[in-house]
C-alpha positions as CSV (number, residue, x, y, z in Angstrom):
1,M,14.7,2.8,-15.3
2,H,11.4,2.4,-13.5
3,T,10.3,-1.2,-12.7
4,V,6.8,-1.9,-11.5
5,I,6.0,-5.4,-10.1
6,V,2.3,-6.2,-9.8
7,Y,1.1,-9.3,-8.1
8,E,-2.0,-11.1,-6.9
9,S,-1.4,-13.2,-3.8
10,M,-3.8,-15.4,-1.8
11,Y,-1.5,-16.9,0.9
12,G,1.5,-14.6,0.8
13,N,3.7,-16.8,-1.3
14,T,3.3,-14.8,-4.5
15,R,3.8,-11.6,-2.6
16,E,7.1,-13.0,-1.2
17,I,8.3,-13.9,-4.7
18,A,7.3,-10.4,-6.0
19,E,9.3,-8.8,-3.2
20,A,12.3,-11.0,-3.9
21,I,12.1,-10.1,-7.6
22,A,12.1,-6.4,-6.6
23,E,15.2,-7.0,-4.5
24,G,16.9,-8.7,-7.4
25,V,16.1,-5.8,-9.7
26,H,17.4,-3.3,-7.2
27,E,20.6,-5.3,-6.6
28,A,21.3,-5.4,-10.4
29,A,20.4,-1.8,-11.0
30,P,20.8,0.2,-7.7
31,S,19.7,3.4,-9.3
32,A,16.5,1.9,-10.7
33,S,13.2,2.9,-9.2
34,V,11.3,-0.2,-8.2
35,E,7.7,-0.4,-7.0
36,C,6.2,-3.7,-5.8
37,L,2.4,-3.5,-5.5
38,P,-0.6,-5.7,-5.1
39,L,-2.8,-5.5,-8.2
40,T,-5.4,-3.5,-6.3
41,Q,-2.9,-0.7,-6.1
42,A,-1.6,-0.9,-9.6
43,D,-3.7,1.6,-11.5
44,N,-3.2,2.7,-15.1
45,D,-0.9,5.7,-14.0
46,V,1.4,3.3,-12.3
47,T,1.6,0.8,-15.1
48,R,2.1,3.5,-17.7
49,S,5.1,4.9,-15.9
50,A,6.9,1.5,-16.0
51,D,9.9,0.8,-18.3
52,L,9.6,-2.8,-17.1
53,L,6.3,-4.3,-15.9
54,V,6.5,-7.6,-14.1
55,V,3.2,-9.3,-13.4
56,G,2.6,-12.4,-11.3
57,G,-0.1,-14.5,-9.6
58,P,-0.9,-17.8,-8.1
59,T,-1.8,-20.8,-10.2
60,H,-5.4,-22.0,-9.6
61,M,-6.9,-24.9,-11.6
62,H,-3.9,-25.0,-14.0
63,G,-3.9,-21.2,-14.8
64,M,-4.7,-17.7,-13.6
65,S,-7.1,-17.4,-10.7
66,S,-10.7,-16.7,-11.3
67,G,-13.4,-15.2,-9.0
68,L,-14.6,-18.8,-8.2
69,S,-11.1,-20.2,-7.6
70,R,-10.3,-17.3,-5.2
71,L,-13.6,-17.9,-3.3
72,V,-12.7,-21.7,-3.1
73,A,-9.3,-20.8,-1.7
74,V,-10.8,-18.6,1.0
75,A,-13.3,-21.3,2.0
76,A,-10.5,-23.9,2.3
77,E,-8.3,-21.5,4.3
78,N,-11.1,-20.6,6.7
79,H,-11.1,-24.2,8.0
80,R,-7.3,-24.3,8.9
81,E,-6.3,-23.5,12.4
82,G,-3.2,-21.3,12.9
83,H,-3.5,-19.7,9.4
84,E,-5.2,-16.4,10.4
85,D,-2.7,-14.2,8.4
86,A,-3.1,-16.3,5.3
87,T,-6.9,-16.3,5.8
88,A,-7.0,-12.5,6.0
89,E,-4.8,-12.1,2.9
90,A,-6.9,-14.7,1.0
91,Q,-10.1,-12.9,1.9
92,A,-8.7,-9.5,0.9
93,T,-7.5,-10.9,-2.5
94,A,-10.8,-12.7,-3.1
95,E,-12.8,-9.5,-2.7
96,G,-10.6,-7.7,-5.3
97,P,-10.7,-7.9,-9.1
98,G,-8.1,-10.6,-9.7
99,L,-5.6,-10.7,-12.6
100,R,-8.1,-11.6,-15.3
101,S,-10.2,-8.5,-14.5
102,W,-7.2,-6.3,-14.0
103,F,-6.0,-7.1,-17.5
104,H,-9.3,-5.9,-18.9
105,S,-8.5,-2.4,-17.6
106,L,-4.8,-2.4,-18.5
107,P,-4.2,0.0,-21.3
108,K,-2.2,-1.0,-24.4
109,T,1.3,0.4,-24.3
110,E,3.7,1.7,-26.9
111,P,6.2,-0.7,-28.4
112,G,9.5,-0.7,-26.4
113,T,7.9,-1.2,-23.0
114,Y,9.2,-4.3,-21.5
115,A,7.4,-7.0,-19.4
116,A,7.8,-10.3,-17.7
117,A,5.5,-12.8,-16.1
118,F,5.8,-15.2,-13.1
119,D,3.6,-17.4,-11.0
120,T,3.6,-19.6,-7.9
121,R,2.5,-23.2,-8.5
122,G,2.4,-26.6,-6.9
123,A,5.2,-29.0,-7.2
124,A,3.2,-31.8,-8.7
125,P,3.7,-32.6,-12.4
126,G,0.8,-31.3,-14.4
127,S,-0.2,-28.7,-11.9
128,G,-0.1,-26.1,-14.6
129,G,1.0,-22.5,-14.3
130,A,-0.5,-19.0,-14.6
131,A,2.6,-17.3,-16.0
132,K,2.1,-18.4,-19.6
133,G,-1.4,-16.8,-19.6
134,I,-0.1,-13.7,-18.0
135,A,2.7,-13.4,-20.6
136,Q,0.2,-13.8,-23.4
137,R,-2.0,-11.1,-22.0
138,L,1.0,-8.8,-21.6
139,S,1.9,-9.4,-25.3
140,R,-1.7,-8.6,-26.4
141,H,-1.3,-5.3,-24.6
142,N,1.8,-4.6,-26.8
143,Y,4.4,-5.2,-24.1
144,D,7.7,-6.7,-25.2
145,V,8.0,-9.8,-23.0
146,V,11.7,-10.1,-22.3
147,A,11.8,-13.4,-20.5
148,G,10.0,-16.7,-20.7
149,P,7.2,-17.2,-18.1
150,E,8.7,-18.3,-14.8
151,G,7.1,-20.5,-12.2
152,F,8.1,-20.6,-8.5
153,I,7.3,-23.7,-6.5
154,V,5.0,-23.8,-3.4
155,E,5.0,-26.9,-1.2
156,G,1.5,-28.1,-0.4
157,T,-1.6,-26.1,-1.3
158,D,-0.8,-22.9,0.5
159,G,2.9,-23.0,1.1
160,P,5.5,-22.5,2.2
161,L,7.7,-21.8,-0.7
162,R,10.1,-24.5,-1.7
163,A,13.6,-23.9,-0.2
164,G,15.7,-21.8,-2.5
165,E,12.8,-20.2,-4.4
166,L,13.3,-16.7,-2.9
167,D,17.0,-16.8,-4.0
168,R,15.9,-18.0,-7.5
169,A,13.4,-15.2,-7.6
170,R,16.1,-12.6,-6.7
171,A,18.3,-14.0,-9.5
172,W,15.5,-13.9,-12.0
173,G,14.7,-10.3,-11.1
174,A,18.3,-9.3,-11.5
175,A,18.5,-11.1,-14.9
176,L,15.5,-9.0,-16.1
177,V,17.6,-5.9,-16.1
């Protein structure tokens, strides 16, 4: 089994969740091949090779990020002292295509290719989530979505992750296989 986990991350929280999901998949299926990649490295050859494609991103303005929301996130991060690593990751992500654009180039797959969607989101009620939109786009590309969209909670605007979320992500990843 070959699992590919593709993520967009602005402040590192979504990347951490993606890595924890990869750990969970590997723990549940030690012989599985698992790749965990930022979406800028997830070209069509990589996604076509997947038996299970897991896609995730941060929640911006109640859904998937957009070019504008990524630029706003970078601008906000630039004004925070002591957040140099987060600023660098946010800047690199903002300059890339983002999930919405990435989906435009994702080829449709054959039935029987599995997928799942996740996001990182704020803890406040009504903060929305990107995972539902990600799952819908995967379905439109003929992926068989094997789990409901999953959201992982970030404290504050840019983190850290809520206590226990990495463990929950590992368990979710293991349950996918």
